[in-house]
ZAMARGU-4260 file (C-alpha; in steps of 0.2 Angstrom, whole numbers, plus 5000, padded with zeros to 4 digits):
<rodrens>
0) 4021/4224/5208 | 4035/4214/5215 | 4023/4208/5229 | 4005/4206/5230 | 4003/4224/5238
5) 3984/4224/5233 | 3982/4211/5247 | 3991/4222/5259 | 3981/4237/5254 | 3965/4227/5257
10) 3970/4222/5274 | 3976/4239/5279 | 3959/4247/5273 | 3949/4236/5285 | 3941/4246/5300
15) 3949/4234/5312 | 3960/4238/5327 | 3979/4241/5323 | 3983/4224/5331 | 3973/4214/5319
20) 3979/4224/5304 | 3997/4221/5310 | 3994/4203/5312 | 3988/4203/5294 | 4003/4211/5287
25) 4014/4199/5297 | 4005/4184/5289 | 4001/4191/5272 | 4007/4178/5259 | 4013/4181/5241
30) 4003/4176/5226 | 4015/4182/5214 | 4034/4186/5217 | 4044/4195/5205 | 4042/4190/5187
35) 4040/4172/5190 | 4022/4172/5194 | 4022/4158/5207 | 4018/4157/5225 | 4034/4157/5237
40) 4032/4142/5249 | 4042/4135/5263 | 4054/4122/5258 | 4050/4110/5273 | 4031/4113/5275
45) 4026/4118/5258 | 4015/4132/5265 | 4015/4150/5257 | 4028/4161/5266 | 4022/4178/5275
50) 4027/4194/5266 | 4040/4200/5278 | 4048/4183/5278 | 4050/4184/5259 | 4058/4201/5261
55) 4070/4194/5274 | 4075/4179/5264 | 4076/4187/5247 | 4084/4203/5253 | 4072/4213/5242
60) 4075/4230/5249 | 4062/4239/5238 | 4048/4227/5243 | 4053/4230/5261 | 4052/4249/5259
65) 4035/4248/5251 | 4029/4237/5265 | 4036/4249/5278 | 4028/4263/5269 | 4010/4256/5269
70) 4012/4252/5287 | 4017/4270/5291 | 4003/4277/5280 | 3990/4267/5290 | 3998/4271/5307
75) 4005/4254/5311 | 4024/4259/5311 | 4024/4261/5330 | 4017/4243/5333 | 4029/4233/5344
80) 4028/4216/5334 | 4027/4223/5317 | 4040/4236/5320 | 4052/4223/5327 | 4050/4212/5312
85) 4053/4227/5300 | 4068/4232/5311 | 4075/4215/5310 | 4074/4215/5291 | 4082/4232/5289
90) 4096/4226/5301 | 4099/4210/5291 | 4101/4220/5275 | 4114/4231/5284 | 4103/4247/5283
95) 4106/4252/5301 | 4100/4270/5298 | 4083/4264/5293 | 4083/4251/5307 | 4086/4265/5319
100) 4072/4276/5313 | 4060/4261/5314 | 4066/4257/5332 | 4064/4275/5337 | 4046/4275/5331
105) 4040/4260/5341 | 4030/4268/5355 | 4029/4254/5368 | 4045/4244/5367 | 4048/4228/5376
110) 4064/4218/5376 | 4062/4212/5358 | 4065/4228/5348 | 4081/4231/5359 | 4088/4214/5356
115) 4085/4215/5338 | 4093/4232/5337 | 4108/4226/5347 | 4110/4210/5336 | 4110/4220/5320
120) 4123/4233/5326 | 4134/4219/5332 | 4134/4209/5316 | 4139/4225/5307 | 4153/4228/5319
125) 4146/4244/5327 | 4151/4239/5345 | 4151/4256/5353 | 4132/4257/5347 | 4129/4240/5355
130) 4135/4247/5372 | 4125/4262/5370 | 4109/4252/5366 | 4113/4241/5381 | 4113/4257/5392
135) 4097/4263/5385 | 4088/4246/5387 | 4094/4245/5405 | 4086/4261/5409 | 4070/4259/5399
140) 4064/4240/5400 | 4078/4231/5409 | 4091/4220/5402 | 4090/4201/5398 | 4103/4188/5395
145) 4103/4191/5376 | 4108/4209/5379 | 4121/4204/5391 | 4129/4191/5380 | 4131/4203/5365
150) 4137/4217/5377 | 4151/4206/5383 | 4155/4201/5365 | 4156/4220/5361 | 4168/4224/5376
155) 4179/4209/5370 | 4180/4217/5353 | 4184/4235/5360 | 4195/4229/5374 | 4184/4239/5386
160) 4187/4230/5403 | 4180/4243/5414 | 4163/4243/5405 | 4164/4224/5405 | 4166/4224/5424
165) 4150/4235/5425 | 4140/4223/5414 | 4147/4208/5424 | 4140/4217/5440 | 4123/4219/5431
170) 4123/4200/5426 | 4127/4195/5444 | 4112/4205/5451 | 4100/4198/5439 | 4106/4180/5441
175) 4113/4179/5423 | 4130/4173/5429 | 4124/4155/5429 | 4118/4157/5410 | 4130/4147/5399
180) 4129/4159/5384 | 4132/4174/5396 | 4146/4165/5404 | 4154/4160/5388 | 4154/4178/5382
185) 4161/4185/5398 | 4175/4172/5398 | 4179/4177/5381 | 4179/4195/5386 | 4191/4192/5400
190) 4202/4181/5390 | 4203/4194/5376 | 4208/4207/5389 | 4221/4195/5396 | 4213/4193/5413
195) 4214/4175/5415 | 4211/4174/5433 | 4195/4183/5432 | 4190/4171/5417 | 4194/4156/5428
200) 4183/4163/5442 | 4168/4165/5430 | 4171/4147/5424 | 4171/4140/5441 | 4155/4149/5446
205) 4145/4141/5432 | 4137/4126/5440 | 4130/4118/5424 | 4144/4119/5412 | 4142/4113/5394
210) 4154/4111/5379 | 4152/4130/5374 | 4158/4136/5391 | 4173/4123/5391 | 4178/4127/5373
215) 4178/4146/5377 | 4190/4143/5391 | 4201/4131/5381 | 4202/4144/5367 | 4205/4158/5379
220) 4220/4149/5387 | 4228/4145/5370 | 4225/4163/5364 | 4234/4171/5379 | 4248/4159/5384
225) 4260/4148/5375 | 4265/4132/5384 | 4256/4136/5400 | 4240/4140/5391 | 4242/4123/5382
230) 4243/4114/5398 | 4228/4123/5405 | 4218/4118/5390 | 4223/4100/5392 | 4217/4101/5410
235) 4200/4108/5406 | 4198/4094/5393 | 4202/4081/5406 | 4189/4089/5418 | 4176/4089/5403
240) 4179/4070/5401 | 4177/4068/5420 | 4160/4077/5420 | 4154/4068/5405 | 4154/4083/5393
245) 4157/4078/5375 | 4169/4089/5365 | 4163/4096/5349 | 4172/4100/5333 | 4179/4117/5339
250) 4185/4109/5355 | 4195/4095/5346 | 4203/4108/5334 | 4208/4119/5349 | 4215/4103/5358
255) 4225/4099/5343 | 4232/4116/5343 | 4237/4114/5361 | 4246/4097/5357 | 4255/4107/5343
260) 4262/4120/5355 | 4267/4106/5368 | 4274/4096/5354 | 4266/4081/5362 | 4263/4067/5350
265) 4254/4056/5363 | 4241/4070/5366 | 4239/4073/5348 | 4236/4055/5344 | 4224/4053/5358
270) 4213/4067/5351 | 4215/4059/5334 | 4209/4042/5340 | 4194/4050/5349 | 4189/4059/5333
275) 4190/4043/5323 | 4179/4034/5337 | 4166/4048/5336 | 4166/4049/5317 | 4171/4068/5318
280) 4186/4067/5306 | 4175/4060/5292 | 4175/4072/5277 | 4180/4087/5287 | 4193/4096/5278
285) 4197/4109/5291 | 4199/4096/5305 | 4210/4086/5293 | 4221/4101/5290 | 4223/4104/5309
290) 4228/4086/5311 | 4242/4088/5297 | 4248/4104/5306 | 4248/4095/5323 | 4258/4080/5317
295) 4271/4091/5308 | 4273/4102/5324 | 4276/4086/5334 | 4289/4079/5322 | 4278/4065/5315
300) 4282/4070/5297 | 4277/4053/5290 | 4260/4053/5297 | 4257/4071/5292 | 4263/4067/5274
305) 4251/4051/5274 | 4236/4062/5279 | 4241/4075/5266 | 4243/4063/5252 | 4226/4054/5256
310) 4216/4069/5259 | 4200/4069/5248 | 4201/4088/5245 | 4216/4099/5247 | 4212/4117/5248
315) 4224/4131/5248 | 4224/4131/5267 | 4230/4113/5267 | 4244/4117/5256 | 4249/4132/5266
320) 4250/4122/5282 | 4262/4110/5274 | 4273/4124/5267 | 4273/4134/5283 | 4277/4119/5294
325) 4292/4114/5283 | 4298/4132/5284 | 4296/4133/5303 | 4306/4117/5304 | 4320/4124/5295
330) 4318/4114/5279 | 4315/4127/5265 | 4319/4114/5251 | 4305/4103/5257 | 4293/4118/5257
335) 4298/4123/5239 | 4295/4104/5234 | 4277/4105/5241 | 4275/4122/5232 | 4281/4115/5216
340) 4269/4100/5218 | 4255/4112/5222 | 4258/4120/5205 | 4260/4104/5195 | 4244/4097/5202
345) 4235/4113/5195 | 4219/4110/5206 | 4223/4124/5218 | 4233/4140/5214 | 4244/4148/5227
350) 4236/4163/5236 | 4244/4178/5244 | 4246/4168/5261 | 4256/4154/5252 | 4268/4166/5244
355) 4270/4177/5259 | 4275/4162/5269 | 4288/4157/5257 | 4295/4174/5256 | 4296/4176/5275
360) 4304/4159/5276 | 4317/4163/5263 | 4321/4179/5273 | 4323/4170/5290 | 4333/4156/5282
365) 4343/4167/5271 | 4338/4159/5255 | 4338/4175/5245 | 4339/4167/5228 | 4323/4157/5231
370) 4315/4173/5238 | 4319/4182/5222 | 4311/4168/5212 | 4295/4169/5222 | 4294/4188/5220
375) 4296/4185/5201 | 4281/4173/5202 | 4271/4186/5211 | 4274/4199/5197 | 4271/4187/5183
380) 4254/4180/5190 | 4248/4197/5196 | 4245/4192/5214 | 4240/4206/5225 | 4249/4204/5242
385) 4241/4211/5258 | 4251/4222/5270 | 4259/4206/5278 | 4265/4199/5261 | 4272/4216/5256
390) 4281/4217/5273 | 4289/4200/5271 | 4295/4206/5253 | 4302/4222/5260 | 4311/4213/5274
395) 4318/4200/5262 | 4326/4214/5252 | 4331/4224/5267 | 4341/4210/5275 | 4349/4204/5258
400) 4359/4221/5257 | 4347/4228/5244 | 4340/4241/5256 | 4338/4254/5242 | 4325/4242/5233
405) 4317/4239/5250 | 4315/4258/5253 | 4308/4260/5236 | 4295/4247/5239 | 4291/4254/5256
410) 4288/4272/5249 | 4276/4265/5236 | 4265/4257/5248 | 4249/4266/5252 | 4246/4258/5269
415) 4260/4257/5281 | 4259/4251/5299 | 4271/4250/5314 | 4277/4233/5309 | 4282/4239/5292
420) 4291/4254/5299 | 4300/4242/5312 | 4306/4231/5298 | 4314/4246/5289 | 4321/4253/5305
425) 4329/4236/5310 | 4337/4235/5292 | 4344/4253/5293 | 4351/4249/5311 | 4358/4232/5305
430) 4369/4241/5292 | 4373/4255/5304 | 4363/4268/5295 | 4358/4277/5311 | 4354/4294/5303
435) 4342/4286/5290 | 4334/4276/5304 | 4330/4292/5314 | 4324/4301/5298 | 4312/4287/5295
440) 4306/4288/5312 | 4302/4306/5309 | 4292/4301/5294 | 4283/4288/5305 | 4277/4302/5316
445) 4272/4314/5302 | 4260/4302/5294 | 4252/4297/5311 | 4258/4280/5314 | 4260/4276/5332
450) 4276/4268/5337 | 4275/4252/5348 | 4287/4244/5360 | 4298/4236/5346 | 4300/4253/5338
455) 4306/4260/5354 | 4318/4246/5357 | 4325/4248/5339 | 4328/4266/5341 | 4337/4264/5358
460) 4348/4251/5350 | 4353/4264/5337 | 4357/4276/5351 | 4370/4265/5358 | 4381/4268/5343
465) 4379/4287/5343 | 4393/4298/5351 | 4382/4307/5363 | 4366/4305/5373 | 4355/4318/5365
470) 4345/4307/5354 | 4344/4294/5368 | 4337/4307/5380 | 4323/4312/5367 | 4318/4293/5365
475) 4318/4291/5384 | 4306/4306/5385 | 4295/4299/5371 | 4294/4282/5380 | 4287/4291/5396
480) 4275/4301/5386 | 4268/4285/5377 | 4268/4275/5393 | 4281/4262/5387 | 4293/4266/5402
485) 4283/4254/5412 | 4289/4240/5400 | 4304/4231/5408 | 4313/4227/5392 | 4312/4246/5387
490) 4319/4251/5404 | 4333/4239/5403 | 4338/4246/5386 | 4338/4263/5393 | 4348/4258/5408
495) 4361/4250/5396 | 4361/4266/5385 | 4365/4278/5400 | 4378/4266/5407 | 4387/4264/5390
500) 4388/4283/5388 | 4395/4285/5406 | 4380/4292/5414 | 4380/4279/5428 | 4371/4290/5441
505) 4356/4292/5429 | 4357/4273/5425 | 4357/4268/5443 | 4342/4280/5447 | 4332/4272/5433
510) 4337/4255/5439 | 4331/4259/5457 | 4314/4265/5451 | 4312/4249/5440 | 4299/4237/5447
515) 4299/4223/5445 | 4317/4220/5441 | 4321/4205/5430 | 4338/4197/5428 | 4342/4208/5412
520) 4339/4223/5423 | 4353/4218/5436 | 4365/4212/5422 | 4363/4228/5412 | 4368/4238/5427
525) 4382/4227/5432 | 4389/4227/5415 | 4388/4246/5415 | 4398/4247/5431 | 4411/4235/5423
530) 4413/4244/5407 | 4415/4260/5415 | 4429/4254/5427 | 4418/4252/5443 | 4420/4234/5445
535) 4419/4235/5464 | 4401/4242/5462 | 4397/4228/5451 | 4402/4215/5464 | 4392/4224/5477
540) 4376/4225/5466 | 4378/4207/5463 | 4378/4204/5482 | 4361/4214/5483 | 4354/4203/5468
545) 4359/4188/5477 | 4350/4194/5493 | 4334/4196/5483 | 4334/4177/5478 | 4337/4181/5459
550) 4346/4167/5451 | 4360/4173/5439 | 4362/4166/5422 | 4378/4164/5411 | 4379/4182/5406
555) 4378/4188/5424 | 4391/4177/5430 | 4402/4181/5415 | 4400/4200/5420 | 4405/4195/5438
560) 4420/4186/5432 | 4426/4201/5422 | 4424/4212/5437 | 4434/4200/5448 | 4448/4199/5435
565) 4448/4218/5433 | 4451/4220/5452 | 4463/4205/5454 | 4452/4197/5467 | 4457/4179/5466
570) 4447/4173/5481 | 4431/4180/5473 | 4436/4173/5457 | 4437/4155/5465 | 4420/4159/5473
575) 4412/4162/5457 | 4420/4146/5450 | 4411/4137/5464 | 4395/4146/5461 | 4395/4138/5444
580) 4393/4121/5452 | 4380/4127/5464 | 4368/4132/5449 | 4374/4118/5437 | 4382/4130/5425
585) 4399/4121/5426 | 4397/4115/5408 | 4393/4132/5401 | 4406/4135/5387 | 4407/4154/5387
590) 4409/4155/5406 | 4422/4142/5406 | 4431/4152/5393 | 4430/4167/5404 | 4437/4157/5418
595) 4452/4151/5408 | 4456/4168/5402 | 4455/4175/5420 | 4465/4161/5428 | 4478/4163/5414
600) 4479/4182/5416 | 4483/4181/5435 | 4496/4167/5433 | 4486/4152/5437 | 4490/4143/5421
605) 4488/4126/5429 | 4470/4130/5434 | 4466/4136/5416 | 4474/4121/5408 | 4464/4109/5420
610) 4448/4118/5415 | 4451/4116/5397 | 4456/4098/5398 | 4440/4094/5407 | 4429/4103/5395
615) 4417/4091/5385 | 4411/4103/5372 | 4425/4114/5366 | 4421/4129/5355 | 4432/4138/5343
620) 4433/4152/5356 | 4439/4139/5369 | 4454/4133/5358 | 4458/4151/5355 | 4458/4156/5373
625) 4469/4142/5378 | 4481/4145/5364 | 4482/4163/5369 | 4485/4158/5387 | 4500/4147/5382
630) 4507/4161/5372 | 4505/4173/5386 | 4515/4161/5398 | 4529/4158/5385 | 4523/4140/5381
635) 4525/4142/5362 | 4527/4123/5359 | 4511/4119/5369 | 4502/4132/5359 | 4508/4123/5343
640) 4503/4106/5349 | 4486/4113/5354 | 4484/4119/5336 | 4488/4102/5329 | 4476/4094/5341
645) 4463/4107/5336 | 4465/4102/5317 | 4464/4083/5321 | 4447/4086/5330 | 4441/4095/5314
650) 4439/4112/5322 | 4442/4125/5309 | 4454/4140/5314 | 4450/4158/5311 | 4460/4174/5311
655) 4460/4175/5330 | 4468/4158/5331 | 4483/4163/5320 | 4485/4180/5329 | 4488/4170/5345
660) 4499/4158/5337 | 4510/4171/5328 | 4511/4181/5344 | 4517/4165/5354 | 4530/4162/5340
665) 4536/4180/5341 | 4538/4180/5360 | 4548/4163/5359 | 4558/4168/5344 | 4552/4154/5333
670) 4555/4161/5316 | 4553/4146/5306 | 4537/4141/5314 | 4530/4158/5313 | 4533/4159/5294
675) 4526/4142/5291 | 4510/4147/5301 | 4509/4163/5291 | 4510/4154/5274 | 4498/4140/5280
680) 4485/4153/5285 | 4485/4159/5267 | 4487/4143/5257 | 4479/4130/5268 | 4465/4139/5277
685) 4461/4153/5264 | 4462/4166/5278 | 4466/4184/5272 | 4479/4191/5284 | 4474/4207/5293
690) 4484/4221/5301 | 4487/4212/5317 | 4494/4197/5308 | 4506/4208/5298 | 4511/4216/5315
695) 4515/4200/5323 | 4526/4195/5308 | 4535/4211/5309 | 4537/4209/5327 | 4543/4191/5325
700) 4556/4197/5312 | 4562/4212/5322 | 4565/4201/5337 | 4576/4190/5327 | 4586/4204/5320
705) 4579/4203/5302 | 4575/4221/5301 | 4576/4223/5282 | 4564/4208/5280 | 4553/4216/5293
710) 4553/4233/5285 | 4550/4225/5267 | 4535/4215/5274 | 4528/4231/5282 | 4530/4240/5265
715) 4519/4226/5257 | 4505/4230/5269 | 4488/4231/5260 | 4484/4245/5271 | 4494/4260/5279
720) 4506/4256/5293 | 4502/4263/5310 | 4511/4268/5325 | 4507/4251/5334 | 4517/4242/5320
725) 4531/4255/5317 | 4535/4258/5336 | 4541/4240/5339 | 4551/4240/5323 | 4560/4257/5328
730) 4564/4249/5345 | 4571/4234/5337 | 4582/4245/5326 | 4589/4254/5342 | 4592/4237/5350
735) 4601/4230/5335 | 4610/4247/5332 | 4603/4249/5314 | 4602/4268/5314 | 4600/4271/5295
740) 4584/4260/5294 | 4579/4267/5311 | 4580/4284/5305 | 4569/4280/5290 | 4556/4271/5301
745) 4557/4285/5314 | 4554/4299/5301 | 4539/4289/5294 | 4532/4286/5312 | 4533/4305/5316
750) 4524/4309/5300 | 4510/4298/5305 | 4509/4303/5323 | 4519/4319/5327 | 4513/4319/5345
755) 4521/4302/5349 | 4532/4305/5364 | 4539/4288/5363 | 4545/4289/5345 | 4555/4305/5350
760) 4563/4296/5364 | 4567/4280/5354 | 4575/4290/5340 | 4585/4301/5352 | 4592/4285/5361
765) 4595/4277/5345 | 4606/4292/5339 | 4615/4292/5356 | 4619/4274/5355 | 4626/4276/5338
770) 4637/4292/5344 | 4627/4304/5334 | 4625/4316/5348 | 4620/4331/5337 | 4605/4321/5329
775) 4600/4316/5347 | 4600/4333/5353 | 4590/4339/5337 | 4576/4326/5341 | 4575/4331/5359
780) 4574/4350/5354 | 4560/4346/5342 | 4550/4337/5355 | 4552/4352/5367 | 4547/4364/5353
785) 4531/4354/5352 | 4528/4355/5371 | 4530/4336/5373 | 4536/4329/5389 | 4539/4311/5394
790) 4528/4305/5408 | 4537/4296/5422 | 4532/4277/5425 | 4522/4271/5439 | 4515/4255/5446
795) 4497/4249/5444 | 4498/4238/5459 | 4486/4244/5472 | 4480/4258/5460 | 4463/4251/5457
800) 4449/4258/5467 | 4444/4244/5479 | 4427/4245/5485 | 4423/4236/5502 | 4415/4220/5498
805) 4408/4216/5515 | 4392/4209/5508 | 4399/4198/5495 | 4391/4181/5496 | 4406/4169/5499
810) 4394/4156/5506 | 4385/4149/5491 | 4374/4136/5500
</rodrens>
């Protein structure tokens, strides 16, 4: 027999009361255990252990079942004390069905069987059953602080805030709100449900706080908020110091995390010094790892490397912290150096987390070659990646233009969640594969994976490039059904979608229903009005936004500048310029570029030039904008001087720069300068000319009368000539009375665009200027046969729809 059951039978055969017999079972000791033939004794006292204690420690389920069977045979299974002990043993083993049967057989239950059952179910993750036992205990014997504690913990795991509030009411009635363990569990529950104010109220109501309560608050703040949570955690630590509460190991590690988030080296050093004084950093590998991570986050790489090098033991977690920290700092070469050092030392092998972090870092930093090497290492070593690691690999391939490999890996995965689908959706949309993205979304629904907010945002961004609003309307309906329409980011994207497709009334209706409106909401609606030609409505909407006290950012003011420029409202344009100084945005480079372009467009070249000269940081776009302004105002030499100054300041030009320069040379008739720039673009700056560059050169040669050279250059185009290039060349042939070449160009132009009324008019006028009246009449007859008619010219001055701007805020102060 595995246990001395003959003693058990002897005790159970006594004609004593059940309480005496149950006492005997509880205190029965083993004389022979297993095949070892020795007495099992307590390590500290040296006394023989009771039978059920042996079962609990050794997890000998067969001996426990035999003990339970003998107790049932002799009518002791319904005893409270004995039943609770057997129940606890079954619960510790994880045999919850047997534990529940023992629990149900106990006739007169006090709080102990209930507490034992609650603890067993909680340890095995059956949180719903814990709440059910709590309700039964409340009705039968009344609840205690132990049951409240684990009920709150179960609510935290399940996110059941409504149930937690009910249990909170029970604890208040019974006076458990002052209990530190109940308070800590309740604080953790509210923090998990992101109700920080309620957690703070519970914390403030506890009169005698200890380190457990304070640590729960610190951990909760760090879990729910980034920078603000870190500051709140530091404030609680200061209160702990004031109240004389000494932090424990968990508290110090949480505070190190707060210092990392705040990137505060002084706070981190203070915590480190305290740990040294209290001796808490001695031979504590986990705490030492937290220190390494903190110093890396705060930029103290030297201290971090020193601690890392002098660590007595380096687990894989320690190596992972160093690797991840370097990747987050944008230094993948150092991360790979640590990885190679890890392999060379040979004491610790990289795990799935190590390799996943390296792959993810390579993806974000576009180090694809290193990512492929890591994947090869994973295959050679046979490392089994989890869902996170496989997602990182798929993302790496998807964003390195190997989307077919990514999709193959995606299809081979057995477990797929919303994050993985979002990675594939984002990859498809990045390469404008919208149909594949929506097909993947259909697959997502068919296998029962619920989309999240990121999924909806990805799909809405894909709808922006579609020619109609059908798919977008369906996605909008899905957001309402799933409850994501309450998310402001989703609503803003839908407003942008409706506005870009011209459905301004629907966009405005959705905008009016959005509450609360953030700055992106206002800006999206304003941009929709501007893009659809309703600039006046955009200005009025800005006035409403200004009245709500919402402070605009650079994007909102740029939209406002475009609206003023479209309408030609110079007073409002100057007012927006003053607004920049009111909100300290006068150094924002994109806004200044918009202002330069706007002032230049409406003839205020001196204003544009003064703005450019006073800029401290000039981007490439700033130079391009000013060069274009010079060309627009016929200041070709100034544009060329700006180009020389730009090169002296080591600003590398792009294709837009040369387009503006060539256009300026064309308008000024600077053939030599234009040809030199065209050759320099290819030879010196290695920029491949695009269609607009060839068009500028054709226009330049045409204006100078070099029609043959212009036509030969056009024939050398690496792409088909279009009407925008052939039209000016045909006009130049008419001006320079080159009817033969003009006839060739005109025929080519009409073959490309038979409905081009201007081409018929130019050819007819060219023939008439050359005295070829029959050919001129033939061209006019051909145009009439096609039903083409030249539209009369009209002035755009005053044609823009001017919306009254009575509420426009001229007074910025």
